[in-house]
C-alpha positions in Angstrom: 51.4 119.2 102.6 52.8 118.6 99.2 55.8 116.5 98.5 57.7 119.6 97.2 57.1 121.4 100.5 58.2 118.3 102.5 61.4 118.0 100.5 62.1 121.7 100.7 61.7 121.6 104.5 64.1 118.6 104.8 66.7 120.3 102.6 66.5 123.5 104.7 67.0 121.5 107.9 69.9 119.6 106.3 71.5 122.8 105.2 71.2 124.4 108.6 72.7 121.3 110.2 75.7 121.3 107.8 76.3 125.0 108.2 76.2 124.6 112.0 78.8 121.8 111.8 81.0 123.8 109.5 80.8 126.8 111.8 81.8 124.7 114.8 84.5 123.1 112.7 86.0 126.5 111.8 86.4 127.2 115.5 87.9 123.9 116.6 89.4 122.0 113.7 92.3 122.9 111.4 91.3 120.0 109.0 87.9 121.5 108.3 89.5 124.9 107.6 92.0 123.3 105.3 89.3 121.4 103.4 87.2 124.6 102.9 90.3 126.4 101.6 91.1 123.5 99.3 87.5 123.5 98.0 87.6 127.3 97.3 91.0 127.1 95.6 89.8 124.2 93.4 86.7 126.1 92.4 88.9 129.2 91.7 91.2 127.2 89.5 88.3 126.1 87.3 87.5 129.6 86.3 84.0 130.5 85.0 82.5 127.0 85.8 84.1 127.1 89.2 82.6 130.5 89.8 79.1 129.2 88.8 79.5 126.2 91.2 80.6 128.5 94.0 77.7 130.9 93.5 75.3 127.8 93.4 76.7 126.6 96.7 76.3 130.1 98.2 72.7 130.3 96.8 71.9 126.8 98.3 72.7 128.1 101.8 71.0 131.5 101.5 68.1 130.7 103.9 70.2 128.7 106.4 70.6 131.5 109.0 66.9 132.0 109.1 66.3 128.3 109.6 68.8 128.1 112.4 67.1 131.1 114.1 63.7 129.3 113.8 65.2 126.1 115.2 66.5 128.0 118.3 63.3 129.9 118.7 61.2 126.7 118.6 63.7 125.0 121.1 64.2 122.0 119.0 62.8 119.9 116.1 59.1 120.0 116.9 55.8 120.8 115.2 56.3 124.6 115.9 59.6 124.5 114.0 58.2 122.4 111.2 55.2 124.6 110.7 57.4 127.8 110.7 59.4 126.4 107.8 
C-alpha cells in the first residue's frame, strides 16, 4: 500500500469521525450549533474568498457518508473496513 493511499484512508476516517461528532453535537449542544453558524457567517462576510473556503470544506467532506456507511457495515475499525476504503 502506498503512502498516499494510507494518508488518504486516514483522512477519510478522520473526516467521518468529525462529521459524526458534529451531527451528534447538532442534536445535543447549542454551543456547537452556534459555532457552526458563526463559522458560516464569518465565511459569508469574506465574500468570494469565504465562498471558496466554504466550497473547499464541503468538498473535503464529500465522501464522508460513504465512509460512515462502510464503518457500520464492517462493524468497527477492522481489516474489512480498512480494505474497503
